[in-house]
Backbone as numpy.savetxt, mean C-alpha at the origin, in Angstrom:
# Nx Ny Nz CAx CAy CAz Cx Cy Cz
-6.73 -13.68 8.27 -5.33 -13.66 8.93 -5.38 -14.62 10.35
-4.01 -15.07 10.21 -4.12 -16.32 11.31 -3.86 -15.68 12.15
-4.32 -16.85 13.55 -4.49 -15.78 14.77 -2.83 -15.41 15.46
-2.98 -14.54 16.43 -1.89 -14.43 17.18 -0.80 -15.45 17.59
0.22 -15.51 17.72 1.33 -16.46 18.19 2.07 -17.07 17.65
3.31 -17.68 17.87 4.23 -18.01 17.17 4.26 -19.52 16.82
5.06 -19.72 15.44 4.82 -21.07 15.30 6.32 -21.30 14.76
7.04 -22.91 13.79 8.27 -22.87 14.01 8.23 -22.98 12.28
9.45 -22.76 11.77 10.17 -22.60 10.61 9.78 -24.09 10.08
9.43 -24.52 9.10 9.68 -25.88 8.66 11.02 -26.46 8.70
11.50 -25.38 8.01 12.61 -25.27 7.33 14.07 -25.80 8.23
14.36 -24.32 9.14 15.25 -24.47 10.23 14.78 -24.43 11.48
13.38 -24.96 11.82 12.94 -24.89 13.04 12.94 -23.92 13.75
13.92 -22.58 13.97 13.51 -21.56 14.57 11.97 -20.84 14.55
11.97 -20.03 15.24 10.37 -19.04 15.51 10.23 -18.22 14.14
9.35 -17.99 13.73 9.23 -17.10 12.33 9.04 -15.76 12.91
9.52 -14.93 12.03 9.37 -13.65 12.69 7.84 -13.30 12.11
7.07 -12.25 12.74 5.48 -11.83 12.25 6.04 -10.43 11.92
5.60 -10.12 10.59 5.66 -8.78 10.23 4.53 -8.51 9.65
4.12 -6.85 9.92 2.55 -6.23 9.29 3.00 -5.28 8.65
2.92 -5.79 7.20 3.13 -4.55 6.16 1.98 -4.15 5.94
2.06 -2.63 6.11 1.09 -1.51 5.55 1.78 -0.99 4.24
0.26 -1.43 3.24 0.87 -1.39 2.10 -0.21 -0.23 1.07
0.50 0.69 0.49 -0.75 1.01 -0.75 0.34 1.35 -1.98
-0.18 1.57 -3.40 0.17 1.88 -4.39 1.51 0.59 -4.91
1.94 1.01 -6.10 3.01 0.17 -6.65 4.81 -0.05 -5.62
4.91 0.52 -4.79 5.57 0.15 -4.00 5.36 -0.55 -3.14
4.59 -0.35 -2.44 3.97 -1.43 -1.50 3.49 -2.77 -1.90
3.50 -2.61 -3.15 3.12 -4.60 -3.73 4.17 -4.69 -3.64
5.32 -4.16 -4.46 6.56 -4.54 -4.42 7.35 -5.24 -3.64
6.84 -4.37 -2.25 7.90 -5.00 -1.01 7.22 -6.08 -0.69
5.72 -6.02 -0.81 4.83 -7.39 -0.27 5.12 -8.57 -1.06
5.72 -8.51 -2.24 6.34 -9.50 -3.23 7.78 -10.41 -2.61
8.71 -9.19 -2.27 9.69 -9.42 -1.50 9.58 -10.34 -0.33
8.82 -9.80 0.47 8.67 -10.08 2.41 8.25 -11.52 1.78
6.89 -11.65 0.86 6.11 -12.60 1.21 6.49 -14.22 0.57
8.08 -13.94 -0.04 8.56 -15.22 -0.43 10.12 -15.51 0.20
9.61 -15.18 1.44 10.96 -15.54 2.54 9.92 -16.56 3.59
10.82 -17.33 3.68 10.37 -18.68 4.53 10.81 -18.49 5.91
11.54 -17.15 6.18 11.64 -16.97 7.81 10.80 -15.89 8.23
9.93 -15.31 7.10 9.08 -14.42 8.01 7.32 -14.62 7.69
6.76 -14.42 8.59 5.29 -14.48 8.23 4.54 -13.24 8.59
4.23 -12.82 7.00 4.05 -11.54 6.80 2.77 -11.16 6.67
1.99 -10.31 7.38 0.52 -9.71 7.20 0.77 -8.75 5.87
-0.10 -8.69 4.89 -0.22 -7.66 4.16 -1.72 -7.10 4.63
-1.59 -5.28 4.73 -2.65 -4.90 5.05 -2.53 -3.62 4.26
-3.75 -3.59 3.39 -3.73 -2.70 2.35 -4.80 -1.39 2.48
-4.39 -0.41 2.16 -5.19 0.75 1.93 -6.55 0.65 0.64
-7.46 1.44 1.76 -8.71 1.15 0.54 -9.21 2.44 0.05
-8.30 3.68 0.52 -8.83 5.00 0.27 -8.77 5.42 -1.34
-8.01 4.30 -2.24 -8.41 4.54 -3.52 -9.74 3.96 -4.42
-10.44 3.17 -3.44 -11.55 2.50 -3.62 -12.40 3.46 -4.45
-13.11 3.13 -5.26 -14.38 4.08 -5.96 -15.43 3.14 -6.73
-16.15 3.77 -7.07 -17.49 3.13 -8.04 -17.36 3.87 -9.50
-17.00 2.97 -10.41 -16.44 3.65 -11.46 -17.00 2.56 -12.93
-17.72 3.08 -13.77 -18.79 1.98 -14.64 -19.33 1.16 -14.41
-19.72 1.79 -12.89 -20.74 0.78 -12.05 -20.33 -0.47 -11.36
-18.64 -0.33 -11.32 -17.95 -1.24 -10.78 -17.26 -0.82 -9.23
-16.94 -1.88 -8.68 -16.52 -1.44 -7.43 -15.00 -1.91 -7.42
-13.78 -0.58 -7.79 -12.52 -1.19 -7.84 -11.99 -0.85 -6.40
-10.94 -1.85 -6.63 -10.04 -1.61 -5.38 -8.64 -1.56 -5.82
-7.66 -0.42 -6.62 -6.55 -0.48 -7.05 -5.70 -1.23 -6.29
-5.71 -0.55 -5.23 -4.23 -1.00 -4.21 -4.62 -2.52 -4.11
-5.62 -3.00 -3.79 -5.67 -4.67 -3.81 -5.07 -5.47 -4.86
-5.94 -4.91 -5.83 -5.35 -5.66 -6.92 -4.04 -5.56 -7.76
-3.03 -4.46 -7.21 -1.82 -4.23 -7.73 -1.40 -4.94 -6.55
-1.87 -5.56 -5.29 -1.11 -6.22 -4.58 -1.09 -7.81 -4.76
-2.12 -8.40 -5.25 -2.77 -9.48 -5.53 -2.02 -9.71 -7.28
-1.72 -8.88 -7.91 -1.53 -8.97 -9.28 0.02 -9.27 -9.41
0.56 -8.32 -8.27 2.14 -8.26 -8.27 2.80 -9.76 -7.33
1.95 -10.20 -6.58 2.23 -10.97 -5.55 1.78 -12.55 -7.05
0.86 -12.33 -7.69 0.93 -13.83 -8.59 1.92 -13.39 -9.37
2.52 -12.48 -9.93 3.19 -12.27 -11.13 3.03 -11.81 -12.25
1.52 -11.51 -12.10 1.12 -10.98 -13.77 1.07 -9.37 -13.75
1.59 -8.72 -12.99 1.28 -7.44 -12.69 1.75 -6.55 -14.11
1.33 -5.78 -14.62 1.65 -4.83 -15.95 3.02 -4.06 -15.73
3.58 -3.81 -16.71 5.03 -3.24 -17.35 5.08 -1.98 -16.31
3.74 -1.47 -15.76 4.45 -0.03 -15.05 3.97 -0.43 -13.64
3.62 -1.74 -13.27 3.39 -2.06 -11.85 1.54 -2.55 -11.51
1.04 -2.00 -12.55 -0.36 -2.14 -11.60 -1.26 -2.51 -13.43
-2.19 -2.95 -13.13 -2.99 -3.60 -13.87 -2.47 -5.17 -14.46
-2.83 -5.88 -15.40 -2.12 -7.06 -15.88 -1.84 -6.84 -16.85
-0.34 -7.85 -17.11 0.29 -7.55 -18.20 -0.51 -8.34 -19.67
0.08 -7.76 -20.77 -0.61 -7.72 -22.11 -2.20 -7.98 -22.00
-2.85 -7.09 -20.86 -4.36 -7.71 -21.01 -4.55 -6.39 -22.41
-6.05 -6.58 -22.76 -6.79 -5.94 -23.72 -7.52 -4.47 -22.97
-7.92 -4.22 -24.07 -8.90 -2.84 -23.49 -10.04 -3.22 -24.69
-10.54 -3.81 -25.41 -11.74 -3.98 -26.08 -12.88 -3.06 -25.38
-13.33 -3.48 -24.07 -14.57 -3.20 -23.21 -14.38 -1.45 -22.88
-12.92 -0.97 -22.70 -12.92 0.88 -22.70 -13.39 0.93 -24.27
-12.57 0.64 -25.34 -12.73 0.90 -26.58 -14.74 1.15 -26.69
-15.04 0.27 -26.62 -16.56 0.13 -26.72 -17.48 1.10 -25.93
-16.60 1.29 -24.79 -17.36 2.15 -23.56 -17.22 3.89 -24.26
-16.17 3.71 -24.76 -16.04 5.60 -24.99 -16.55 5.75 -26.63
-17.45 5.10 -27.11 -18.34 5.06 -28.41 -19.82 5.33 -27.92
-19.67 5.12 -26.48 -20.89 5.80 -25.88 -20.65 7.45 -25.07
-19.68 7.62 -25.50 -19.50 9.12 -25.12 -18.78 9.28 -23.58
-18.22 7.99 -23.25 -18.42 7.69 -21.84 -16.49 8.05 -21.40
-16.37 8.68 -20.42 -15.34 9.05 -20.13 -14.27 8.07 -19.61
-13.54 7.23 -20.39 -12.56 6.03 -19.86 -11.47 6.68 -19.83
-10.93 7.52 -19.20 -9.79 8.02 -18.46 -9.19 6.95 -18.00
-10.01 6.86 -16.81 -9.32 4.96 -16.01 -9.81 4.28 -17.00
-8.57 3.43 -17.29 -8.74 2.26 -18.11 -8.49 1.26 -17.31
-9.49 -0.09 -17.68 -9.92 -1.33 -17.37 -9.75 -1.86 -18.09
-8.92 -2.83 -17.89 -8.44 -3.89 -19.08 -9.39 -5.24 -18.82
-9.92 -6.03 -20.02 -10.36 -7.02 -20.08 -10.71 -7.93 -18.73
-9.01 -8.33 -18.62 -8.69 -9.46 -17.27 -9.32 -9.11 -16.21
-8.70 -7.64 -15.97 -8.75 -6.77 -14.78 -10.64 -6.30 -14.59
-10.92 -6.44 -15.66 -12.54 -6.25 -15.98 -13.33 -7.13 -15.16
-13.06 -8.64 -15.15 -13.43 -9.79 -14.77 -13.11 -9.72 -12.84
-12.36 -9.17 -12.54 -11.50 -9.36 -11.47 -12.67 -8.11 -10.67
-12.97 -7.04 -11.29 -13.91 -6.11 -10.56 -14.99 -6.65 -11.10
-15.58 -6.98 -12.11 -17.10 -7.88 -11.52 -17.46 -8.46 -10.75
-16.12 -9.60 -10.52 -16.49 -10.27 -9.59 -16.66 -10.03 -8.58
-15.77 -8.87 -7.67 -15.88 -7.89 -6.33 -17.18 -7.26 -6.29
-17.86 -6.81 -7.61 -19.03 -6.04 -7.46 -20.24 -6.81 -6.89
-19.92 -8.29 -7.72 -21.44 -8.79 -7.76 -21.44 -9.22 -6.38
-20.20 -9.83 -5.48 -20.23 -10.21 -4.29 -20.39 -9.20 -3.26
-19.79 -8.21 -3.35 -20.35 -6.91 -2.41 -21.78 -6.54 -2.47
-21.92 -6.95 -3.33 -23.73 -6.30 -3.56 -24.55 -7.24 -3.12
-23.86 -8.41 -2.66 -24.56 -9.87 -2.46 -24.17 -9.49 -0.78
-23.45 -8.36 -0.02 -23.13 -8.46 0.94 -22.20 -9.14 1.43
-20.91 -9.82 1.20 -20.15 -10.29 1.10 -18.98 -9.42 1.89
-18.25 -9.33 2.60 -17.15 -8.48 3.20 -16.25 -8.27 2.35
-15.41 -7.06 2.00 -14.48 -7.04 0.93 -13.09 -8.04 1.66
-13.01 -7.94 2.95 -11.74 -8.91 2.94 -12.19 -10.28 2.55
-13.25 -10.74 2.43 -13.50 -11.96 2.20 -13.05 -12.37 0.80
-13.83 -11.31 0.17 -13.72 -11.15 -1.82 -12.01 -10.91 -1.88
-11.36 -10.32 -1.15 -10.13 -10.19 -1.07 -9.84 -11.59 -1.15
-9.84 -12.53 -0.46 -9.35 -13.63 -0.29 -9.72 -14.73 -1.44
-10.76 -14.21 -1.41 -11.16 -15.53 -2.84 -10.48 -15.12 -4.10
-10.37 -13.58 -3.94 -9.53 -13.40 -5.73 -7.92 -13.74 -4.97
-7.54 -13.24 -4.11 -6.39 -14.03 -4.10 -5.69 -15.73 -4.14
-6.99 -16.63 -3.86 -7.23 -18.22 -3.80 -7.21 -18.30 -5.22
-8.07 -17.37 -5.93 -8.24 -17.84 -7.49 -6.91 -17.53 -8.31
-6.25 -16.61 -7.62 -4.51 -16.27 -8.73 -3.50 -16.90 -8.22
-3.97 -18.17 -7.00 -2.99 -18.61 -6.44 -1.87 -18.28 -5.74
-2.44 -16.92 -5.00 -1.47 -16.05 -4.05 -1.75 -16.81 -2.84
-0.95 -17.19 -2.18 -0.91 -17.77 -0.90 -0.77 -16.58 0.37
-0.17 -15.69 0.33 0.05 -14.50 1.23 -1.48 -14.19 1.91
-1.03 -13.58 3.01 -2.23 -12.88 3.64 -2.12 -11.64 3.13
-3.30 -11.37 2.41 -3.56 -9.82 2.20 -5.15 -9.61 2.69
-5.20 -8.61 2.99 -6.49 -8.32 3.50 -6.82 -6.58 3.45
-7.91 -5.81 3.21 -7.94 -4.47 3.54 -7.97 -4.04 4.63
-7.50 -2.77 4.60 -7.31 -2.69 6.43 -8.97 -2.65 7.06
-10.12 -2.31 6.02 -11.43 -2.41 6.67 -12.47 -2.63 5.36
-13.25 -3.00 5.78 -14.26 -3.85 5.19 -15.36 -2.73 5.17
-15.29 -1.65 5.59 -16.01 -0.38 5.23 -15.78 0.56 4.30
-16.78 1.47 3.61 -16.13 2.01 2.62 -15.70 3.60 3.03
-14.36 3.75 2.86 -13.33 4.76 3.30 -12.90 5.19 1.92
-12.96 6.59 1.57 -12.69 7.02 0.57 -11.72 8.26 0.96
-10.55 8.32 0.07 -9.41 9.28 0.61 -9.86 10.99 -0.73
-10.41 11.79 0.22 -10.71 12.87 -0.73 -9.48 13.93 -0.60
-9.14 15.03 -1.86 -8.48 15.80 -1.46 -9.06 17.16 -1.49
-8.37 18.42 -0.97 -8.83 19.65 -1.24 -7.88 20.13 -2.49
-8.20 20.90 -3.22 -7.39 21.20 -4.27 -7.75 22.62 -4.45
-7.78 23.71 -5.61 -8.02 25.07 -5.59 -9.56 25.28 -6.15
-10.04 24.16 -6.58 -11.86 24.20 -6.82 -12.34 23.19 -6.33
-12.06 23.15 -5.06 -12.28 22.47 -4.01 -12.11 21.09 -3.32
-13.10 20.13 -3.01 -12.69 18.86 -2.75 -12.78 17.57 -4.23
-12.05 17.09 -4.19 -12.34 16.04 -5.20 -12.23 14.71 -4.71
-12.68 13.40 -5.84 -12.09 12.10 -5.29 -10.39 11.66 -5.88
-10.09 10.84 -4.82 -8.53 10.45 -5.41 -8.76 10.23 -6.70
-9.34 9.30 -7.36 -9.41 9.08 -8.52 -9.30 9.90 -9.83
-10.24 11.15 -9.09 -10.38 11.88 -9.89 -8.61 13.37 -10.08
-8.25 12.88 -8.95 -6.91 13.65 -8.81 -6.00 12.87 -9.80
-5.83 11.31 -8.82 -4.85 10.80 -9.65 -4.70 10.51 -10.95
-6.04 10.07 -11.89 -6.26 9.30 -12.93 -6.26 10.66 -13.91
-7.69 10.86 -13.85 -8.40 12.04 -14.59 -7.65 12.71 -14.43
-6.79 13.95 -13.89 -6.74 15.29 -13.60 -5.30 14.94 -13.59
-4.50 14.03 -13.58 -3.24 13.39 -13.89 -2.05 13.99 -12.75
-2.90 14.23 -12.00 -1.88 14.54 -10.23 -1.46 16.01 -10.46
-2.20 16.93 -11.69 -1.49 18.34 -11.88 -2.43 19.10 -10.66
-2.97 19.05 -9.81 -3.14 19.84 -8.91 -2.31 19.71 -7.56
-2.40 21.08 -7.21 -1.93 21.25 -5.59 -2.64 20.71 -4.48
-2.02 19.81 -3.98 -3.30 19.39 -3.05 -2.88 20.05 -1.55
-4.27 20.72 -0.94 -3.89 21.78 -0.16 -4.14 20.59 1.46
-4.93 20.09 0.99 -5.52 19.00 2.49 -5.93 17.90 2.07
-6.56 16.67 3.08 -6.74 15.58 2.59 -7.58 15.38 3.91
-8.53 14.40 3.49 -9.38 13.25 4.53 -10.28 12.43 3.91
-10.18 11.37 5.08 -10.81 10.34 4.79 -12.20 10.17 5.03
-13.35 9.66 4.20 -14.74 10.29 4.37 -14.83 8.54 4.69
-15.56 8.68 5.89 -16.18 7.36 6.37 -15.11 6.75 7.40
-13.79 6.95 7.40 -13.02 6.72 8.41 -13.36 6.29 9.59
-13.89 7.62 10.39 -14.15 7.65 11.92 -15.48 6.67 11.66
-15.93 6.19 11.08 -17.39 5.07 11.40 -16.48 3.74 11.03
-15.53 3.29 10.25 -15.11 2.42 9.97 -14.58 1.22 11.21
-14.38 0.58 11.15 -13.59 -0.50 12.39 -13.04 -1.20 11.25
-11.75 -1.83 11.85 -10.66 -2.86 11.26 -11.16 -3.79 10.84
-10.57 -4.21 9.62 -10.88 -5.63 9.00 -10.52 -6.61 10.13
-11.32 -7.98 10.36 -11.06 -8.92 11.19 -9.59 -9.22 10.97
-8.64 -9.47 11.76 -7.48 -10.05 12.17 -6.37 -8.81 11.80
-7.01 -7.58 11.45 -5.97 -6.38 11.34 -5.03 -6.29 12.53
-5.97 -5.97 13.47 -5.61 -5.28 14.69 -4.74 -6.53 15.44
-5.23 -7.26 15.15 -4.18 -8.72 15.92 -3.08 -8.69 15.06
-2.79 -8.63 13.86 -1.52 -9.20 12.89 -0.55 -8.08 13.62
-1.07 -6.88 13.71 -0.26 -5.73 13.84 0.40 -5.69 15.26
-0.77 -6.24 16.54 -0.26 -6.59 17.51 0.61 -7.15 18.03
0.73 -8.79 17.07 1.25 -9.76 17.26 2.89 -9.38 16.69
2.84 -8.87 15.87 4.45 -8.60 14.88 5.42 -8.24 15.39
6.39 -9.08 15.34 7.60 -8.38 15.68 8.12 -7.00 15.58
7.17 -6.82 14.20 7.64 -5.21 13.59 6.47 -5.18 12.56
6.28 -3.93 12.75 5.46 -2.89 11.68 6.44 -2.37 10.55
6.51 -2.75 9.51 6.65 -2.26 8.21 6.10 -1.44 7.19
6.62 0.07 7.21 5.71 0.78 6.34 6.58 0.68 5.17
6.10 0.36 3.66 6.20 0.22 2.33 6.47 1.73 2.00
7.06 1.64 1.09 7.90 2.65 0.03 6.30 3.31 -0.71
5.32 3.75 0.06 4.23 4.09 -0.35 4.18 6.22 -0.22
3.01 6.50 -0.76 2.64 7.75 -0.52 2.67 7.64 0.48
3.15 8.67 1.56 2.83 8.94 3.15 1.08 9.48 3.21
1.12 10.67 3.05 -0.27 11.20 2.75 -1.38 10.34 2.03
-1.11 9.54 1.12 -2.23 8.94 -0.18 -2.13 7.88 0.07
-1.34 6.94 1.06 -1.45 5.31 0.34 -1.69 5.14 1.96
-0.85 5.83 2.97 -0.61 5.08 4.23 -1.71 5.72 5.52
-1.46 7.22 5.46 -2.50 8.10 6.33 -3.75 6.91 5.88
-4.50 6.80 5.12 -5.83 6.08 5.10 -6.01 5.06 5.88
-4.87 4.61 5.88 -4.50 3.29 6.60 -4.57 3.60 8.12
-3.82 4.21 8.23 -3.73 4.92 9.65 -5.06 5.39 10.11
-5.80 6.01 9.45 -6.92 6.68 9.93 -7.78 5.81 10.33
-7.97 4.60 10.58 -9.20 3.64 10.75 -9.01 3.74 12.15
-9.74 3.78 12.92 -9.74 3.42 14.46 -9.01 2.24 14.91
-8.41 3.06 15.77 -7.52 2.02 16.15 -6.10 1.29 15.62
-6.04 1.73 14.16 -5.05 1.26 13.83 -3.55 1.78 14.03
-3.75 2.89 13.75 -2.41 4.14 14.55 -2.27 3.52 15.71
-3.16 3.65 16.86 -3.04 3.25 18.02 -1.96 1.95 18.27
-2.18 0.90 17.30 -1.74 -0.46 17.32 -0.08 -0.37 16.94
0.03 0.63 15.81 0.96 0.68 15.45 1.68 1.00 16.32
1.52 2.57 16.83 2.40 2.92 17.90 2.58 2.28 19.18
1.69 1.21 19.30 2.37 -0.16 20.23 3.13 -0.94 20.19
3.20 -0.71 18.79 4.42 -1.82 18.46 5.64 -1.67 18.77
6.35 -2.80 18.95 8.03 -2.74 19.37 8.79 -2.12 18.21
8.92 -2.38 16.89 9.54 -1.91 16.37 8.65 -1.32 14.94
8.89 -0.10 14.44 7.83 0.21 13.22 9.29 0.37 12.04
9.60 0.50 11.01 10.42 0.44 9.90 9.87 0.80 8.68
10.29 2.06 8.50 9.55 3.08 7.11 10.80 2.45 6.09
10.63 2.33 5.10 11.13 2.50 4.08 10.63 3.81 3.21
11.57 4.56 2.86 10.88 5.65 2.55 10.85 5.47 1.04
10.15 6.28 0.24 9.42 6.29 -1.24 10.13 7.09 -2.14
11.40 7.91 -1.40 11.95 8.98 -2.15 13.49 8.49 -2.81
13.85 9.42 -3.43 15.03 8.91 -4.35 15.87 9.97 -4.72
16.80 10.78 -3.89 17.10 12.29 -4.45 16.08 13.47 -3.74
14.90 12.80 -3.27 14.18 14.01 -2.87 13.02 14.00 -3.41
12.69 13.10 -4.53 11.57 12.66 -5.44 11.09 11.06 -5.49
10.04 10.81 -5.51 9.71 9.95 -5.69 9.57 9.21 -7.41
9.83 7.88 -7.60 9.75 7.44 -8.99 8.75 7.28 -9.38
7.82 6.95 -8.86 6.21 6.93 -9.31 5.37 7.43 -8.63
4.68 8.55 -9.09 3.75 9.59 -8.79 4.11 10.35 -7.60
2.93 11.35 -6.71 3.32 13.00 -6.49 4.17 12.68 -4.86
4.35 11.77 -4.48 4.70 11.72 -2.91 5.44 13.34 -2.72
6.35 12.91 -2.99 7.48 14.01 -2.91 6.74 15.88 -3.06
6.13 15.64 -3.76 4.78 16.96 -4.10 4.05 17.37 -2.92
3.53 16.24 -2.84 2.35 15.87 -2.10 2.93 16.18 -0.49
4.23 15.75 0.15 4.35 16.26 1.14 4.80 17.66 1.19
5.34 18.14 0.44 5.41 19.79 0.46 4.15 20.25 0.43
3.55 20.09 -0.53 2.13 21.48 -0.19 1.69 21.15 0.93
1.27 20.04 1.84 1.01 20.19 2.74 1.79 19.83 4.11
3.03 20.86 3.78 3.59 21.54 4.87 4.54 21.11 5.73
5.17 19.76 4.48 6.12 18.86 5.65 7.46 19.09 4.43
8.39 19.09 5.68 10.08 19.19 4.76 10.07 18.95 3.54
11.14 19.45 2.65 11.42 18.58 1.75 12.21 17.43 1.54
12.53 16.29 0.49 13.13 15.22 1.13 12.55 14.07 2.05
13.42 13.11 2.57 13.28 12.45 3.44 13.06 12.73 4.82
13.23 13.86 5.17 13.04 14.19 6.30 11.31 14.86 6.12
10.56 15.13 4.95 9.30 15.28 5.02 8.82 13.75 5.66
9.48 12.58 4.93 8.68 11.29 5.04 9.06 11.23 6.94
9.78 11.41 7.36 9.97 11.27 8.77 8.92 12.10 9.33
8.48 13.66 9.16 7.60 13.91 9.84 6.14 13.58 9.34
5.83 12.70 8.35 4.22 12.22 7.47 4.12 10.82 9.09
5.15 10.66 9.82 4.85 9.52 10.71 5.65 10.06 11.79
5.42 11.03 12.43 6.01 11.75 13.67 5.08 10.52 14.32
6.20 10.40 15.44 5.94 9.60 16.75 5.47 8.05 16.54
6.11 7.57 15.23 5.19 6.14 15.18 6.64 5.16 14.46
7.62 6.23 13.78 8.94 5.14 13.90 10.30 4.94 14.54
10.89 3.95 14.39 11.81 3.55 15.33 13.09 3.31 14.21
13.00 2.69 12.76 14.26 2.80 12.07 13.36 3.37 10.90
14.26 3.96 10.03 13.99 4.47 8.50 15.35 4.09 8.00
14.55 3.83 6.35 15.50 3.28 5.24 15.43 4.02 4.37
16.82 4.47 3.94 16.89 5.15 2.75 17.67 4.63 1.92
17.29 5.34 0.34 18.43 4.29 -0.77 19.70 4.59 -0.69
20.58 3.74 -1.22 21.93 4.24 -1.02 22.28 5.43 -1.49
21.78 6.15 -3.10 21.89 7.02 -3.36 21.73 8.33 -2.36
21.05 8.28 -1.30 21.33 9.10 -0.55 21.61 9.01 0.65
22.26 8.48 0.64 23.29 8.18 2.06 24.00 9.26 2.61
23.90 10.57 2.09 24.49 11.63 3.01 23.22 12.10 3.60
22.21 11.67 3.76 20.97 11.91 4.53 20.96 11.21 5.85
21.74 10.63 5.91 21.90 9.65 7.39 22.85 10.67 8.25
23.41 11.45 7.90 23.85 12.16 8.55 22.92 13.54 9.15
22.30 13.84 8.23 21.19 14.88 8.48 20.09 14.90 8.99
20.06 13.48 9.37 18.67 12.90 10.10 19.10 12.58 11.31
20.14 12.60 11.84 20.58 11.98 12.81 20.25 12.73 14.11
19.56 14.02 14.25 18.93 14.37 14.87 17.17 13.88 15.10
17.02 12.97 14.74 15.42 12.72 14.43 15.10 11.40 15.65
16.59 10.94 16.10 16.49 9.81 17.23 16.40 8.36 16.22
15.85 8.33 15.04 15.72 6.99 14.55 16.89 6.23 14.34
16.94 4.95 14.00 17.94 4.02 13.30 17.67 4.73 11.87
19.27 5.19 11.41 18.74 5.46 9.68 19.60 4.57 8.97
18.88 3.48 7.89 19.45 2.20 7.29 19.74 2.83 5.92
20.87 2.45 5.39 20.80 3.01 4.30 21.10 1.44 3.12
20.54 1.60 2.18 20.75 0.40 1.20 19.78 0.76 -0.01
19.80 -0.39 -1.40 19.50 0.20 -2.33 17.89 -0.55 -2.19
16.89 0.77 -2.68 15.51 0.61 -2.38 15.11 0.17 -3.46
15.46 0.30 -4.73 14.96 0.27 -5.87 14.73 -1.23 -6.00
13.12 -1.91 -5.74 12.96 -2.58 -5.86 12.13 -3.00 -7.11
11.85 -2.78 -8.36 11.13 -2.85 -9.63 11.34 -4.52 -9.94
12.41 -5.22 -9.73 12.76 -6.33 -10.24 12.41 -7.27 -9.44
12.01 -8.41 -9.79 11.18 -9.18 -8.58 12.49 -9.88 -8.00
13.61 -10.09 -8.45 15.00 -10.15 -7.43 15.37 -9.38 -6.68
15.05 -8.20 -7.14 15.76 -6.84 -6.14 14.62 -6.86 -5.21
13.36 -7.11 -5.25 12.64 -6.76 -4.15 12.89 -8.07 -3.06
13.20 -9.61 -3.79 13.34 -10.40 -2.88 14.96 -10.14 -2.03
15.91 -9.73 -2.43 17.33 -9.01 -2.12 17.29 -7.86 -1.03
16.17 -7.70 -1.24 15.95 -6.00 -0.50 15.20 -6.92 0.95
14.28 -7.42 0.65 13.43 -8.01 1.76 14.38 -8.95 2.68
15.28 -9.56 1.58 16.37 -10.58 2.98 16.93 -9.75 3.72
17.78 -8.81 3.19 18.32 -7.49 4.41 17.52 -6.92 4.95
16.46 -6.67 4.85 15.61 -6.34 5.70 15.09 -6.90 6.24
14.72 -8.43 6.51 14.66 -9.36 7.64 15.98 -9.50 8.88
17.01 -9.23 8.20 18.18 -9.13 8.91 17.93 -8.28 9.94
17.27 -7.12 9.96 17.39 -6.03 10.92 16.18 -6.45 12.04
15.44 -7.33 11.67 14.35 -7.43 12.86 15.05 -8.47 13.84
C-alpha cells in the first residue's frame, strides 16, 4: 500500500478521496470492482483471511482470490473461481477416494500452487497477493488484513468446526451458535493496513456477511480501533428484503442473537458506523432505522453486473 498523504487526480487536478474498503466474499469483490474503476477515488482493498485453509495440501485464500479474479474480470458466473475453468484435477483426485466437495479448477489450482510454494518459502501473504495481482494485471491495492494465519471457526450443535467445513462441506446447514477467530489475538495487521485506514477519508464496509467476513478483519488487533477512529464509516447492507442474495448472512445474524433484517446488520457493527446504505427495495427501513442515529441512504445495491457496480460506486463516491 502507498504511504499516507494526498495527491492530485491527474484528470481533474483535485485531490483524490481515499477509501479503505473492508472486503469479504462476492459482495466485497463486486464493490471493490466498482470503486477501483473510479479515477476520483484511491481505494485500498483490505481482505478477510478467516476463510483461508489448507486443502489438498494447498494454502487456499478464497476471499483474496475472489477479489483478484473479479478485478481481473475473469471470475466465474457465481462470483467465485475462474470463468470456464475445468476440473480435471478434481476428477482424478476423486478416484483416490478423496472428498472433493471443495472444488478447485485447473487454472485456480495454479494460483494456489503458486501461493503455497511462496508461503512455504517464507514469503508473506501480502507479498504473494501483490505478485498474484501483478500476474493478473490488477493494478488496485489489494492486501490481506494480516500476514498471520487466522482461521474462522464456528460453534454448531456438534462442536467447533472450520469455516470451509461449515460453508462448503456442510453447505451452511448448521445453526451457528458462536464464532471465533483462531490466531487473531497473536496476529498483526499486514504492512500498510492501519495506515490505509488511518489516512482514509472514509472506511467502507462492503456488502459482506458481517460475522463471517467482516468480523474476522475487525478481530485483528488495532484494526477495529482504527476503523472506530475514522471520520466516516459507511456500511453497505448485504440484505435485500431481510435476506442475503448469496450465503447465510441473515441466518447467522439471527442465530447469533441480532435482530432480523437491516437492524441486525447495524447491530453487528455497533459503535462503528456513521452511514448505512440499504437497497431501494428496503426503503421503508429508512424510517424504521431512524432511531439508530445513522445517516440512512437508499439506493439500488444490486451490483452483480460490472456496469451496475461502477454506477453504484459513482453514487457512493458522491457521499464522500
